ROMAR-662275 format. One line per field, with one value per residue: residue in one letter; x, y, z of N, C-alpha, C in turn. Coordinates in pm, whole numbers, plus 50000, padded with zeros to 5 digits. Layout:
# residues N
resn (A_...) $
npx (X_...) $
npy (Y_...) $
npz (Z_...) $
capx (X_...) $
capy (Y_...) $
capz (Z_...) $
cpx (X_...) $
cpy (Y_...) $
cpz (Z_...) $
# end
This chain:
# residues 426
resn (M_P_G_Q_T_T_L_L_Q_Y_E_A_P_W_P_V_H_S_L_D_W_C_K_S_A_G_P_G_Q_Q_L_R_P_R_S_A_F_R_I_G_I_A_S_F_S_E_N_Y_N_N_R_I_A_V_I_G_L_Q_D_E_R_V_L_V_E_D_D_Y_T_D_Y_P_D_F_V_T_L_C_E_A_P_H_G_Y_P_A_T_S_L_Q_W_Q_P_T_S_N_H_A_W_Q_N_S_S_S_T_E_L_L_A_T_T_G_D_S_L_R_V_Y_E_Y_N_G_D_T_P_A_S_G_S_N_Y_V_A_R_Q_P_S_T_S_G_H_S_L_T_M_K_T_A_L_S_G_Q_S_K_V_Q_A_Q_S_T_G_A_P_L_T_N_F_S_W_N_E_K_A_P_S_L_I_V_T_S_S_I_D_T_T_C_T_V_W_N_I_E_T_S_T_A_I_T_Q_L_I_A_H_D_R_E_V_Y_D_V_A_W_L_P_G_S_T_D_I_F_V_S_V_G_A_D_G_S_L_R_A_F_D_L_R_S_L_E_H_S_T_I_L_Y_E_T_P_A_P_K_N_V_P_P_P_S_S_S_P_S_A_S_A_R_P_P_T_S_P_L_L_R_I_D_F_N_P_S_D_S_N_Y_M_S_T_F_H_M_D_G_H_D_V_Q_I_L_D_M_R_S_P_G_Q_P_V_M_E_L_R_A_H_H_A_Q_I_N_A_F_G_W_G_S_A_E_H_P_L_L_A_T_A_G_D_D_C_Q_V_L_L_W_D_L_A_N_F_N_S_A_S_Q_G_A_A_S_P_R_S_A_S_S_R_L_N_S_P_R_P_D_T_K_K_R_I_I_T_E_P_I_M_A_Y_T_A_P_S_Q_V_T_N_L_A_W_S_P_R_I_P_G_M_T_M_N_T_G_H_S_T_A_T_G_E_W_L_A_I_A_S_G_K_S_I_K_A_L_K_V) $
npx (12560_12754_12989_13094_13353_13622_13888_14030_14271_14548_14822_15055_15252_15471_15640_15382_15282_15081_14728_14367_14022_13756_13492_13241_12985_13085_12983_12667_12710_12547_12367_12554_12727_12993_13149_13179_13414_13651_13996_14195_14556_14911_15242_15574_15863_16200_16275_16171_15976_15720_15400_15061_14733_14413_14243_14009_13736_13748_13535_13226_13188_13432_13352_13186_13273_13293_13478_13572_13825_13919_14023_14250_14148_14106_14154_14364_14210_14268_14578_14847_15096_15303_15569_15760_15727_15360_15305_15037_14754_14372_14046_13775_13564_13235_12984_12904_12830_12748_12919_13084_13140_13044_12859_12969_13230_13467_13694_14021_14296_14654_14932_15280_15571_15397_15039_14805_14529_14314_14088_13872_13713_13451_13372_13101_12793_12741_12471_12225_12395_12559_12823_13181_13324_13490_13741_13969_13796_13891_13775_13718_13738_13951_14224_14286_14502_14422_14456_14754_14904_15118_15228_15404_15640_15658_15837_16067_16293_16290_16121_15915_15700_15786_15815_15497_15377_15111_14769_14459_14100_13811_13528_13276_13296_13365_13542_13772_14063_14320_14651_15001_15316_15678_15807_15731_15517_15131_14868_14621_14372_14173_14033_13862_13888_14169_14343_14557_14404_14497_14832_15000_15236_15283_15444_15713_15896_15910_15584_15376_15122_14752_14459_14100_13868_13596_13302_13356_13437_13657_13810_14123_14366_14707_15014_15354_15751_15804_15691_15458_15072_14850_14625_14402_14213_14030_13918_14044_14346_14557_14664_14723_14637_14791_14743_14849_15178_15488_15626_15963_16232_16381_16721_16882_17155_17369_17318_17516_17775_17673_17473_17238_17188_17146_16919_16694_16534_16543_16290_16005_15901_15534_15355_15101_14772_14431_14058_13832_13509_13294_13260_13416_13547_13766_14110_14332_14673_15045_15384_15689_15874_15718_15542_15309_14965_14838_14553_14358_14169_13997_13868_14007_14297_14686_14753_14753_14412_14384_14566_14719_14816_14996_15148_15441_15654_15724_15473_15286_15065_14702_14348_13997_13715_13405_13137_12868_12954_13272_13553_13911_14181_14506_14854_15175_15519_15567_15408_15134_14808_14563_14223_14070_13817_13688_13454_13371_13541_13520_13239_13262_13361_13180_12971_12805_12553_12332_12041_12086_12326_12356_12263_12376_12580_12954_13059_13186_13473_13518_13714_13894_13958_14233_14490_14390_14518_14524_14543_14427_14330_14023_14058_14282_14526_14754_14990_15179_15409_15587_15344_15265_15055_14685_14366_14002_13694_13389_13077_12954_12692_12511_12482_12294_12386_12359_12369_12254_12384_12423_12561_12691_12629_12865_13198_13503_13875_14144_14461_14806_15107_15439_15428_15170_14843_14598_14232_14041_13745_13566) $
npy (20424_20639_20841_21171_21336_21484_21585_21729_21695_21829_21816_22020_22127_22293_22496_22640_22933_23169_23164_23153_23090_23064_23317_23265_23026_23006_23201_23158_22907_22841_22581_22400_22254_22199_22401_22599_22499_22594_22705_22963_22944_23045_22990_22996_23038_23144_23298_23426_23283_23186_23080_23122_22940_22812_22588_22325_22084_21765_21601_21567_21369_21328_21445_21307_20989_20744_20555_20693_20678_20738_20942_21251_21452_21733_21910_22092_22369_22599_22791_23028_23229_23428_23563_23718_23579_23601_23812_23807_23668_23714_23644_23830_24013_23942_24112_24274_24235_24419_24604_24474_24391_24165_23861_23609_23590_23633_23804_23805_23923_23983_24062_24150_24244_24450_24529_24334_24245_23968_23792_23518_23291_23079_22743_22644_22497_22144_22005_21836_21668_21652_21578_21580_21477_21149_21211_21445_21712_22032_22209_22534_22718_22980_23204_23518_23797_24138_24375_24566_24719_24967_25231_25525_25590_25794_25817_25691_25726_25608_25476_25276_25165_25038_24707_24531_24413_24347_24342_24455_24432_24611_24550_24668_24860_24703_24784_24911_24891_24868_24868_24766_24861_24798_25043_25197_25336_25344_25252_25373_25204_25259_25007_24932_25187_25192_25336_25543_25619_25743_25815_25744_25824_25597_25465_25461_25295_24959_24872_24619_24483_24543_24676_24733_24876_24695_24745_24965_25271_25439_25399_25257_25013_24960_24783_24749_24746_24921_24857_24936_24981_25147_25406_25488_25763_25829_26059_26222_26297_26428_26324_26049_25758_25626_25310_25121_25022_24833_24728_24805_24606_24419_24394_24477_24576_24895_25136_25168_25401_25491_25687_25633_25361_25444_25648_25495_25368_25023_24801_24546_24430_24422_24195_24100_24204_24195_24174_24129_24000_24017_24189_24481_24607_24454_24338_24139_24066_23976_23942_23967_23670_23584_23436_23453_23550_23896_24068_24321_24619_24853_25073_25064_25166_25087_24883_24533_24375_24081_23808_23514_23205_22947_22836_22701_22812_23031_23214_23225_23277_23373_23393_23510_23324_23338_23268_23328_23383_23418_23210_23227_23082_22995_22952_22771_22742_22583_22332_22314_22427_22628_22642_22917_23029_23322_23446_23367_23482_23736_23824_23730_23952_24116_24004_23762_23720_23895_23935_24101_24083_23836_23824_24008_23954_23956_24071_24371_24403_24615_24887_24917_24688_24410_24277_23941_23612_23362_23028_22823_22683_22565_22381_22162_22113_21902_21947_21783_21922_22238_22510_22726_22924_23003_22950_23080_22910_23037_22997_22717_22575_22278_21962_21744_21450_21273_21008_20972_21060_21294_21646_21809_22144_22404_22570_22533_22493_22601_22520_22555_22375_22360_22172_22084_22115_22107_22076_22138_22023_22217) $
npz (52345_52197_52345_52350_52173_52338_52267_52001_51713_51557_51316_51259_50911_51032_51291_51490_51577_51598_51661_51617_51681_51435_51457_51401_51237_50887_50651_50500_50580_50813_50803_50777_51028_51077_50999_51196_51345_51249_51246_51246_51149_51221_51120_51236_51155_51156_50927_50559_50479_50565_50680_50664_50769_50726_50932_50927_51007_50941_50900_51086_51216_51357_51593_51770_51984_51800_51714_51511_51300_51060_50919_51006_51226_51187_50861_50619_50513_50329_50242_50259_50194_50397_50467_50683_51022_51177_51424_51532_51500_51389_51350_51205_51428_51533_51550_51359_51023_50846_50689_50530_50173_50036_50086_50110_50202_50472_50707_50766_50987_51004_51203_51179_50960_50879_50866_50782_50566_50506_50281_50331_50169_50183_50101_49917_50052_49980_49805_49957_50082_50399_50438_50354_50064_49994_49976_50103_50070_49957_49784_49672_49912_50006_50086_50058_50028_50093_50173_50262_50526_50617_50801_50793_51002_51352_51503_51398_51096_50827_50564_50575_50836_51143_51272_51368_51679_51791_51780_51820_51717_51668_51798_51805_51578_51309_51129_51239_51360_51578_51642_51800_51844_51783_51795_51981_51940_51909_51649_51508_51285_50988_50817_50588_50418_50412_50577_50778_51077_51320_51472_51771_52003_52286_52482_52672_52532_52369_52241_52316_52343_52277_52346_52273_52440_52557_52386_52315_52073_52121_52325_52411_52580_52660_52661_52769_52720_52880_53126_53189_53221_52983_52912_52649_52535_52203_52183_52310_52295_52397_52667_52864_53051_53318_53437_53580_53691_53684_53962_54035_53960_54167_54369_54147_53934_54001_53758_53433_53345_53089_52945_52801_52963_53220_53171_53093_53319_53474_53443_53448_53177_53069_52909_52778_52740_52786_52835_53084_52911_52997_53214_53177_53346_53459_53401_53224_53251_53239_53327_53141_53120_53352_53620_53723_53684_53657_53786_53680_53831_53658_53811_54050_54039_54007_54182_54141_54179_54221_54198_54036_54087_53962_53799_53700_53547_53291_53168_52891_52719_52762_52783_52767_52801_52664_52783_53002_53249_53242_53184_53268_53052_53091_53014_52940_52971_53155_53012_53102_53090_53231_53395_53502_53712_53825_53919_54120_54325_54288_54383_54633_54782_54777_54935_54885_54939_54889_54672_54453_54389_54260_54027_53880_53707_53692_54005_54124_54281_54591_54565_54766_54855_54960_54783_54638_54673_54413_54413_54305_54034_53860_53649_53502_53237_53075_52863_52563_52517_52567_52581_52356_52291_52259_52202_52231_52121_52007_52169_52057_51951_51995_51826_51574_51422_51124_51199_51417_51652_51918_52011_52273_52344_52398_52469_52327_52347_52177_52172_52115_52078_52005_51670_51714_51728_51972_52020_52300_52492_52697) $
capx (12549_12894_13022_13141_13476_13660_13968_14058_14387_14619_14958_15086_15357_15540_15591_15245_15268_14959_14609_14257_13929_13657_13413_13084_12968_13101_12875_12610_12727_12494_12331_12695_12764_13134_13190_13197_13513_13785_14102_14355_14700_15035_15378_15720_15996_16328_16280_16067_15910_15610_15259_14914_14630_14300_14218_13871_13704_13730_13417_13126_13170_13501_13290_13138_13368_13298_13584_13606_13941_13970_14088_14269_14012_14136_14247_14391_14115_14350_14677_14857_15229_15321_15697_15790_15643_15256_15319_14916_14606_14278_13913_13702_13459_13060_12893_12848_12871_12691_13027_13132_13039_12987_12821_13016_13364_13515_13817_14145_14407_14744_15051_15381_15628_15277_14906_14769_14390_14307_13962_13875_13588_13439_13319_12914_12736_12725_12342_12186_12493_12621_12961_13233_13342_13556_13861_13967_13797_13885_13761_13632_13832_14063_14254_14346_14528_14318_14548_14860_14904_15241_15246_15499_15661_15662_15958_16187_16275_16304_16008_15817_15674_15842_15745_15403_15396_15005_14658_14282_14012_13691_13383_13160_13336_13472_13640_13848_14196_14423_14801_15104_15453_15818_15856_15682_15335_14989_14816_14440_14378_14016_14085_13769_13958_14317_14420_14572_14314_14583_14926_15035_15323_15230_15525_15872_15971_15802_15436_15373_14992_14695_14314_13988_13766_13468_13169_13387_13522_13741_13928_14189_14484_14811_15109_15483_15877_15829_15643_15316_14977_14790_14440_14385_14083_14048_13841_14121_14469_14696_14738_14727_14626_14847_14651_14919_15321_15532_15720_16094_16326_16463_16874_16921_17303_17361_17307_17661_17770_17651_17326_17093_17118_17049_16801_16559_16558_16511_16140_15962_15787_15414_15348_14971_14654_14321_13940_13702_13397_13168_13295_13540_13611_13879_14203_14465_14822_15131_15505_15759_15916_15656_15453_15172_14913_14780_14424_14366_14038_13992_13804_14139_14443_14807_14795_14646_14318_14411_14711_14670_14971_14993_15226_15581_15737_15690_15317_15305_14940_14587_14237_13888_13588_13271_13024_12816_13059_13377_13669_14016_14282_14657_14928_15296_15626_15565_15306_15011_14672_14495_14109_14076_13715_13727_13348_13312_13636_13457_13125_13270_13400_13036_12849_12733_12373_12247_11994_12116_12474_12341_12204_12456_12710_13059_13061_13272_13498_13535_13846_13973_14011_14312_14504_14374_14647_14442_14657_14355_14248_13919_14069_14444_14531_14902_15020_15302_15523_15523_15211_15300_14936_14569_14221_13867_13583_13279_12986_12916_12554_12507_12412_12270_12422_12246_12375_12151_12468_12469_12671_12648_12624_12974_13317_13652_14007_14231_14622_14948_15239_15525_15350_15073_14722_14501_14120_13970_13629_13589) $
capy (20550_20667_20973_21294_21357_21598_21618_21727_21711_21848_21815_22132_22102_22385_22537_22719_23042_23253_23098_23189_23013_23182_23353_23262_22990_23031_23259_23043_22781_22790_22434_22277_22300_22215_22545_22663_22443_22658_22764_23032_22925_23125_22986_23070_23034_23247_23329_23490_23174_23183_23101_23098_22855_22784_22459_22285_21968_21665_21537_21602_21278_21267_21491_21148_20885_20607_20526_20741_20742_20705_21067_21327_21569_21877_21924_22232_22403_22684_22860_23151_23279_23518_23638_23721_23521_23688_23815_23780_23652_23738_23645_23964_23994_23879_24193_24343_24195_24533_24713_24417_24414_24041_23769_23471_23618_23654_23911_23748_23987_23963_24152_24132_24338_24504_24498_24229_24186_23878_23764_23416_23246_22956_22660_22633_22371_22049_21982_21678_21582_21668_21532_21622_21325_21073_21297_21554_21816_22174_22292_22651_22748_23068_23296_23608_23919_24216_24494_24553_24850_24973_25378_25629_25601_25899_25798_25680_25815_25519_25460_25193_25130_24948_24570_24551_24301_24275_24410_24467_24440_24652_24441_24755_24883_24601_24854_24975_24793_24903_24794_24827_24859_24826_25209_25284_25410_25258_25329_25301_25206_25215_24910_25001_25298_25148_25479_25547_25730_25838_25712_25796_25761_25537_25421_25497_25162_24886_24840_24463_24436_24647_24600_24790_24833_24620_24831_25140_25282_25558_25414_25149_25017_24908_24730_24718_24704_25024_24776_25012_24982_25299_25405_25596_25827_25894_26197_26349_26207_26520_26272_25913_25743_25520_25245_25022_25022_24713_24753_24785_24452_24426_24351_24532_24633_24996_25165_25177_25543_25567_25802_25568_25280_25553_25699_25393_25228_24872_24730_24416_24440_24343_24110_24077_24275_24138_24268_24028_24011_24032_24300_24517_24659_24385_24310_24062_24095_23906_24019_23883_23531_23585_23296_23499_23681_24005_24092_24451_24685_24989_25183_25085_25160_25101_24768_24428_24311_23935_23745_23402_23165_22794_22772_22654_22856_23142_23220_23265_23316_23371_23424_23472_23267_23393_23249_23481_23395_23372_23131_23270_23020_23066_22840_22832_22682_22463_22269_22311_22486_22605_22706_22970_23096_23417_23513_23378_23566_23896_23807_23724_24070_24197_23974_23737_23678_23980_23902_24177_24048_23705_23869_24131_23874_23977_24176_24424_24422_24778_24953_24927_24515_24387_24159_23822_23558_23289_22934_22713_22660_22496_22264_22184_22027_21881_21937_21723_22028_22383_22545_22873_22981_22969_23052_23011_22927_23104_22928_22648_22493_22137_21919_21621_21402_21155_20878_20989_21085_21428_21683_21905_22286_22440_22609_22462_22563_22547_22531_22532_22338_22291_22176_22032_22194_22044_22151_22081_22068_22251) $
capz (52273_52238_52403_52268_52192_52424_52245_51870_51720_51406_51333_51123_50876_51090_51452_51514_51682_51627_51624_51633_51622_51405_51520_51349_51145_50794_50583_50396_50616_50903_50803_50807_51168_51138_50993_51309_51352_51186_51338_51170_51226_51169_51137_51321_51130_51164_50805_50505_50415_50686_50621_50760_50683_50808_50927_50952_51068_50830_50873_51172_51305_51458_51722_51838_52010_51758_51666_51324_51295_50941_50878_51078_51287_51112_50754_50588_50401_50270_50308_50179_50186_50479_50477_50820_51095_51194_51565_51594_51376_51423_51248_51241_51522_51427_51570_51262_50881_50729_50611_50435_50036_49994_50215_50125_50280_50609_50703_50893_50986_51104_51212_51127_50924_50848_50900_50670_50594_50427_50260_50346_50105_50220_50011_49934_50089_49876_49796_49993_50189_50515_50447_50242_50004_50089_49951_50158_49958_50016_49697_49698_50024_49949_50165_49942_50079_50086_50207_50368_50570_50718_50795_50807_51158_51375_51549_51293_50951_50765_50467_50641_50986_51220_51299_51456_51806_51817_51734_51882_51614_51734_51799_51756_51447_51300_51029_51302_51414_51641_51657_51884_51754_51858_51773_52093_51900_51843_51517_51483_51128_50934_50708_50489_50364_50433_50614_50942_51159_51398_51520_51907_52087_52362_52584_52663_52475_52251_52292_52327_52308_52288_52342_52289_52595_52509_52369_52290_51992_52148_52460_52444_52696_52578_52770_52673_52780_52970_53243_53243_53130_52973_52856_52570_52473_52084_52159_52392_52265_52457_52768_52869_53194_53363_53501_53642_53663_53749_54046_53993_54002_54334_54348_54012_53962_53935_53617_53420_53298_52995_52956_52770_53014_53313_53144_53117_53467_53442_53461_53417_53079_53065_52758_52716_52788_52803_52895_53093_52820_53046_53316_53144_53446_53510_53271_53311_53208_53283_53270_53070_53190_53501_53652_53787_53610_53746_53759_53781_53796_53599_53913_54143_53935_54082_54198_54089_54269_54231_54117_53983_54092_54000_53686_53751_53441_53262_53106_52722_52671_52828_52712_52851_52726_52617_52878_53052_53369_53150_53233_53214_53041_53124_52946_52968_52939_53218_52963_53168_53069_53348_53366_53609_53743_53883_53925_54290_54401_54299_54462_54750_54858_54816_55039_54758_54969_54822_54561_54319_54312_54195_53888_53810_53663_53765_54098_54115_54442_54618_54536_54882_54907_54956_54654_54647_54574_54413_54382_54269_53916_53849_53562_53425_53116_53076_52694_52510_52523_52613_52517_52309_52280_52281_52140_52254_52049_52061_52212_51970_51943_52010_51690_51572_51298_51023_51271_51550_51794_51906_52066_52393_52343_52478_52436_52284_52399_52097_52224_52017_52129_51875_51544_51753_51793_52027_52061_52400_52511_52825) $
cpx (12678_12881_13060_13278_13529_13805_14012_14193_14454_14775_15001_15234_15501_15503_15467_15279_15171_14837_14474_14142_13821_13546_13254_13090_13023_12982_12848_12630_12651_12438_12440_12775_12952_13251_13214_13338_13659_13858_14204_14485_14801_15153_15451_15853_16108_16348_16181_16012_15793_15493_15142_14826_14518_14266_14073_13820_13709_13588_13332_13137_13271_13439_13226_13235_13319_13399_13595_13741_14011_14071_14140_14147_14036_14191_14273_14303_14179_14469_14742_15011_15220_15425_15718_15675_15493_15266_15152_14847_14483_14165_13846_13585_13306_12974_12822_12906_12859_12806_13103_13077_13010_12949_12870_13161_13356_13638_13919_14228_14507_14830_15157_15513_15512_15141_14856_14628_14365_14140_13934_13728_13595_13374_13146_12913_12691_12562_12320_12254_12522_12760_13047_13237_13492_13711_13881_13923_13787_13870_13706_13673_13941_14105_14331_14377_14463_14402_14648_14900_15036_15290_15377_15517_15689_15784_16093_16189_16278_16149_15917_15831_15734_15734_15643_15417_15262_14869_14542_14188_13854_13554_13265_13170_13413_13591_13813_13951_14300_14610_14926_15204_15613_15880_15813_15544_15232_14943_14671_14433_14213_14062_13986_13832_14126_14390_14385_14493_14411_14700_14987_15164_15280_15283_15639_15921_15876_15676_15430_15223_14890_14546_14225_13913_13641_13370_13193_13456_13628_13868_13981_14317_14604_14897_15219_15628_15887_15760_15512_15212_14890_14678_14453_14288_14094_14017_13941_14245_14586_14713_14649_14671_14702_14800_14716_15082_15373_15609_15882_16177_16402_16612_16925_17079_17279_17358_17470_17674_17714_17501_17239_17082_17060_16917_16652_16576_16474_16359_16125_15868_15669_15396_15205_14914_14520_14201_13885_13589_13300_13141_13426_13593_13754_13930_14273_14580_14928_15287_15593_15856_15862_15574_15338_15109_14799_14622_14403_14215_14067_13972_13926_14281_14535_14837_14707_14539_14327_14520_14670_14801_14959_15097_15356_15700_15690_15567_15364_15182_14829_14476_14114_13773_13511_13133_12969_12912_13187_13495_13802_14113_14396_14735_15070_15396_15630_15431_15192_14912_14594_14384_14105_13867_13682_13582_13316_13395_13565_13371_13157_13271_13266_12942_12773_12600_12315_12178_12027_12244_12449_12309_12289_12581_12805_13053_13166_13341_13555_13677_13953_14006_14149_14360_14495_14480_14534_14537_14535_14263_14148_13952_14233_14432_14705_14923_15146_15443_15495_15419_15268_15174_14809_14444_14102_13792_13471_13183_12920_12784_12578_12452_12405_12308_12327_12270_12313_12272_12426_12538_12631_12704_12782_13091_13438_13699_14099_14354_14726_15087_15341_15425_15213_14971_14639_14333_14055_13824_13636_13443) $
cpy (20603_20790_21051_21305_21492_21684_21600_21749_21742_21860_21938_22117_22219_22412_22610_22818_23117_23167_23181_23130_23137_23186_23356_23119_23031_23110_23156_22902_22761_22639_22319_22310_22282_22303_22606_22613_22505_22747_22811_23008_23014_23053_23067_23014_23158_23273_23381_23397_23142_23185_23123_23016_22877_22648_22427_22121_21886_21595_21566_21478_21234_21392_21389_21071_20750_20566_20562_20787_20705_20828_21170_21424_21669_21814_22077_22258_22488_22727_22970_23197_23407_23617_23615_23657_23613_23677_23808_23771_23637_23723_23788_23941_23988_23997_24256_24339_24322_24552_24611_24389_24254_23948_23659_23464_23658_23718_23804_23833_23945_24075_24094_24270_24480_24481_24429_24179_24091_23835_23614_23417_23088_22859_22671_22486_22274_22018_21833_21649_21695_21690_21560_21442_21287_21120_21416_21651_21972_22259_22425_22715_22838_23157_23418_23739_24046_24345_24481_24683_24859_25147_25422_25608_25702_25915_25756_25712_25740_25510_25398_25196_25054_24788_24583_24398_24232_24377_24388_24518_24498_24581_24523_24843_24845_24677_24921_24863_24894_24844_24868_24782_24886_24995_25262_25327_25294_25312_25275_25345_25202_25138_24896_25066_25287_25270_25445_25643_25839_25755_25820_25759_25731_25488_25485_25380_25099_24872_24699_24441_24559_24607_24717_24747_24809_24754_24998_25164_25385_25492_25260_25137_24961_24883_24741_24719_24796_24964_24861_24973_25093_25284_25542_25665_25876_26009_26278_26270_26269_26434_26113_25886_25621_25434_25146_25031_24922_24797_24736_24671_24493_24349_24370_24617_24795_25047_25202_25346_25559_25577_25706_25464_25373_25599_25614_25289_25090_24852_24609_24442_24354_24309_24132_24142_24218_24176_24119_24061_24026_24129_24350_24604_24599_24366_24227_24095_23996_23976_23913_23810_23558_23461_23314_23562_23786_24039_24218_24506_24805_25092_25157_25066_25146_24992_24639_24385_24134_23921_23576_23309_23034_22763_22793_22752_22964_23111_23289_23331_23282_23394_23388_23433_23374_23390_23336_23486_23319_23329_23208_23133_23055_22945_22877_22728_22567_22304_22244_22446_22467_22719_22770_23055_23181_23459_23516_23456_23727_23906_23819_23820_24149_24131_23917_23705_23768_23932_23994_24121_23895_23725_23932_24083_23904_24079_24241_24449_24582_24784_24944_24772_24494_24296_24032_23760_23426_23172_22815_22698_22567_22355_22278_22071_22028_21851_21842_21782_22177_22435_22721_22952_22950_23032_22987_23024_23002_22999_22807_22535_22372_22115_21797_21513_21307_21044_20888_21050_21275_21487_21781_22068_22326_22511_22529_22575_22539_22613_22491_22494_22252_22307_22121_22143_22087_22128_22083_22135_22117_22223) $
cpz (52314_52271_52312_52301_52276_52361_52070_51830_51570_51423_51207_51052_50931_51219_51431_51617_51730_51562_51663_51596_51542_51468_51549_51257_51016_50734_50463_50447_50761_50937_50802_50949_51193_51060_51091_51417_51295_51236_51213_51231_51142_51181_51208_51250_51088_51038_50719_50431_50485_50601_50717_50679_50768_50795_50978_50972_50942_50795_51043_51267_51380_51583_51802_51858_51945_51673_51495_51338_51120_50875_50983_51124_51212_50976_50707_50476_50284_50313_50218_50263_50299_50499_50618_50909_51123_51349_51632_51475_51414_51334_51311_51322_51429_51450_51456_51115_50787_50630_50489_50297_50035_50117_50192_50178_50414_50603_50821_50858_51051_51090_51170_51103_50863_50893_50766_50690_50490_50401_50270_50256_50148_50100_50023_49992_49976_49904_49871_50061_50306_50552_50337_50160_50022_50075_50035_50035_49987_49882_49725_49834_49955_50065_50058_50023_50005_50088_50266_50421_50674_50690_50802_50955_51194_51452_51480_51138_50846_50659_50526_50765_51027_51235_51416_51547_51814_51760_51809_51763_51706_51706_51743_51619_51387_51167_51083_51367_51469_51667_51726_51801_51852_51865_51882_52074_51860_51738_51529_51337_51098_50798_50589_50428_50364_50454_50750_50984_51251_51435_51671_51931_52215_52492_52552_52573_52397_52344_52251_52305_52347_52283_52357_52428_52523_52486_52353_52188_51983_52250_52428_52527_52589_52691_52722_52766_52894_53115_53289_53146_53141_52939_52764_52534_52332_52081_52268_52390_52389_52599_52765_53042_53218_53477_53601_53575_53721_53871_53996_54050_54114_54262_54188_54042_53928_53815_53544_53369_53189_52971_52925_52854_53155_53293_53115_53239_53433_53519_53415_53304_53105_52913_52679_52810_52733_52875_52887_53001_52892_53183_53277_53211_53481_53367_53356_53217_53267_53225_53201_53174_53326_53483_53671_53666_53715_53670_53770_53745_53760_53726_53989_54076_54021_54124_54165_54201_54283_54148_54143_54014_54103_53881_53756_53611_53353_53165_52948_52672_52768_52741_52798_52729_52717_52675_52916_53190_53281_53236_53185_53180_53037_53056_52922_52946_53003_53162_53049_53108_53192_53345_53498_53641_53850_53954_54074_54383_54410_54374_54569_54832_54872_54928_54907_54797_54895_54694_54424_54264_54258_54055_53806_53727_53729_53860_54107_54271_54497_54625_54659_54962_54882_54819_54699_54581_54535_54340_54314_54128_53914_53761_53525_53351_53092_52930_52690_52548_52544_52502_52492_52298_52256_52249_52192_52150_52087_52128_52098_52014_51971_51849_51692_51446_51234_51116_51372_51676_51770_51987_52142_52317_52424_52390_52403_52318_52275_52165_52112_52087_52044_51739_51600_51798_51830_52077_52163_52419_52640_52870) $
# end
């Protein structure tokens, strides 16, 4: 009985920057399991000729190792021009499709010079056959831009908003997206009505990433070049909460006499922020050029409760899986993809013997616990070159093929490394 494939590969025609794994099987595609293996990707070229594309499995049989190598694992299903590079690309969350007009489409959004929302149309399953024709059949797949939103900037007087660095799609209300911008602002958009609900000056300098608090439609957090992590509540925008500020760098020369330099003390910018989906008290972040990942606890702001130290070069990306005890994946310029299991560290500080702690998912450390330094990931994968980005799949159910082969239920992790995309079975 042949084993199961643990690695799928794709070579893009251009360097890949952003990517995201689709959040569910395509509309009307539940009977065709390979539609759960679609990845949205975006190119990075320093010009106005960038593209985004959706790639998918050529044939389910690539999931079982029976030397089914007649075709590449992934093929391009559809693509669209994008102009400037997409700083982020995400599929719409699955929690609620009710607000969509048509059941045969999914939405995909990108940020760059504006927030763009695309409609992805999948093909309809061919009757009586689980497999595509022998030729790569991409008929029926299309990617159409629905809206492009760039608001008036609060800070700059030019006609269009400044470039957007990232965005977060609200799972509870998928019509809401919050974007972050280099002009110090965050904007909350309603993509159904194509309007900006609110725009606020979030940081003293560029904002690099933003994330909704899981389960909330009011609270989001952001990080930026000023080295701070801040929380905002749409119900009371007159103040924000600073949850963490990076320590000032050591050995910095004294500021020059120009006022602009002295008005901005040097800090170490924070690049990314992400919540642990199964315990939203915990957030992960990392510094520009940093080798370590900081884990912060909402309830004890001010300093990290954990620091993950194993990378030997700057970290570029991270992401939490979606299992009940999600793993955190980190990747960087050292060509390493590391997987961390932090559940044990959280419960250890609680005395894991108590029966309640076993069942209450991730247990929260007491706020007075000292920062733990964690140096042992549970898994490591070495990529052929620097890893620029990664994306988790949702939990994909096992499937049985016509050939009698079957695959196990589980998560996959897609990584982008130059023009290569590799999907690793976790």
